[in-house]
N, C-alpha and C positions, 0 to 999 in steps of 0.2 A: 479709152474711157474705163474707169473702174466703177463698178456698181456695188454698193454696199446694201446688204439685205439684213435687216434686223431679224434675229431669230430668238425665240424664247428657249431658255435652257429646258431640257426635259425634266418633267416632274420627278422628284425622287420619292422613294417609298419611305413612309413613316411607319414605325411599329413600336408597340409597347406591350410588355408582358405583365400580367397580374397573376401572382401565385397565391391561391387560397388554400388553407387547410380545408378539407372537404366540407366540414360542418360550420365553418366560420364565415362571417360576412365581411371581414376586413382582411385585405391581402397582407402577406408577409412583406417585410422590407426587401428580402432577397427575391431575385427573379428565378425563373426555372433554370436558366443557364448557370446562375451563381450557385444554386442549391444542388443541382444534379450534375454539374460539370465533371467533377472528379470521382464520380461513383462508378462502380462496376455494374454492368447490366446483370440482372438476376436471371438465371436460366431456369430456376425452379423456386417457388415460394416456400417450400417446406423448410421449417425451422427459422423462418424470418419473422421479425416483428415489424410489420409494415404500417407506417403512417400514410394516410390517403390525402392527396392533394388534388386540386383542380387548377390547371394552368390555362390561362386565357390570353390569347394573342389578339390584339386589335391592330389592324393595318389600315393604312390610308395613304394619301398623297400629301406632300409637303416637305418641309425640312426636318432634320433630326430633332430640332427643338420645338417646331410648331407645325401641327398638321393643318391642312387646308380643307380636307374632307376625309371622313371615315368610310372605308369601302368594304372591309371584311372582318369577320370575327371567327376565330377557331378556338376550340376547347379540347382539352385532353385530360384524362385522369393520369395521375402519376403516383407511384408509391415508393416509399423510401424506408429502409431499415437504417436508422441513424447510427446505431452501434457498429453494424457490419459495413456500413457505407456502400450498400447495394440498392439498386433501384429498378423499378419496372416503369417504363414510359409507354403509354398506349398511343396509337396513331392519333393525329389531329383530326377532329371532327368539325366539319364546316357546314353541315346541313341544318336548316332551321330547327327541325324537330329534335335533332340530337342536342343542339345547343340548349334549347328550352328544357329538355329533360335533365341535362347535366347540372345546370346552374340553379341554385336556390333563388327564391324571390329576393332575399336579402342581398345576395351577390349581384343579381341583376340591378337592384336598386343602387348599390354602391357604384357599380360600373357606369350606369347611366348618369348619376350625379357627378362622378369624376369627369367624364367626358364633357358634360354640359358646362361644368365650371372651368376646366382647364383649357378647353378649346370650343367656346360657344359658336364661333363662326363655322368650324368644321362640323359640329353637331347639326347646325341648321342646314349646311350644304349637303349633308348625307341624305341618301334616298330613304324613302319610307321603309323599304325592306330591311335596311340596316337598323333603323330606329325601332322597328317592330320587335326585334330580338329582345328588347329590354322592357316589353310590356309586362306589367305586373298583373297576374291573373287572380 
């Protein structure tokens, strides 16, 4: 006798990157990977003219096209000398107080609205800890 057992495929990870100029509230069209991919890491910032960026990574479960729940948020500062094509990428920060310090109110508002509009079910399924990251003080 053959017994068939139905199994659910494992949930895959969904992720999206938003890259902001540090003082702007709307992200660039390029992602961190696109803008910083072919740059050389800067060993020293002397003589560089650096533009400052904030890179925000949102992760969750779901398919590549559609998240089912948002689970994590990471932010890092990144700097780029456009002319010399040299960059400085800081480590990803995932602690609540770090995220709240790095993001401006306008950036938090943009991210919250984007997540709510593009994946309302995932937003509603996310736990309070995740949604609290976008509180406007």
